C-alpha positions as CSV (number, residue, x, y, z in Angstrom):
1,X,116.1,174.7,105.3
2,X,119.2,177.3,106.1
3,X,121.7,177.6,104.4
4,X,124.3,179.8,106.2
5,X,126.9,181.4,103.5
6,X,130.2,180.7,104.5
7,X,133.8,182.0,103.3
8,X,134.6,179.4,100.9
9,X,131.0,178.8,98.9
10,X,129.0,180.9,97.0
11,X,125.2,180.2,97.8
12,X,124.6,178.9,94.3
13,X,127.3,176.1,94.1
14,X,125.9,175.5,97.8
15,X,122.3,175.4,96.7
16,X,124.0,172.8,93.4
17,X,125.4,170.7,96.1
18,X,122.9,170.3,98.6
19,X,120.6,169.2,95.4
20,X,123.3,166.8,94.6
21,X,123.2,165.3,97.8
22,X,119.4,164.8,97.7
23,X,119.0,163.2,94.4
24,X,122.0,160.8,95.0
25,X,120.0,158.4,97.5
26,X,117.2,158.0,94.9
27,X,119.5,157.8,91.9
28,X,122.0,155.4,93.2
29,X,121.0,153.7,96.4
30,X,117.1,153.1,96.1
31,X,117.5,151.4,92.3
32,X,121.0,149.0,94.0
33,X,119.2,148.3,97.3
34,X,117.2,144.8,97.3
35,X,120.5,143.9,94.9
36,X,123.4,144.5,97.6
37,X,120.5,143.0,100.2
38,X,120.4,139.5,98.3
39,X,123.8,140.2,98.0
40,X,124.9,141.3,101.0
41,X,127.6,143.8,99.5
42,X,127.0,147.2,100.5
43,X,127.2,150.6,97.8
44,X,131.1,150.2,98.6
45,X,131.6,146.4,98.3
46,X,131.2,145.3,101.8
47,X,130.1,142.6,102.6
48,X,127.6,143.2,105.1
49,X,128.2,139.9,107.3
50,X,132.0,141.3,107.4
51,X,130.4,144.6,109.4
52,X,131.0,144.3,113.4
53,X,127.7,144.4,115.2
């Protein structure tokens, strides 16, 4: 992983953000994906049959 320093973000905040982003899918998406698939809904409430192919 390449953590380029930026003027707006200190290294600790950047690492915390990366950790949060890594934890989001297994904590929020994975446990709900089957229910969303069955109902046709997604995490934003948009029905999959309304999404253009």
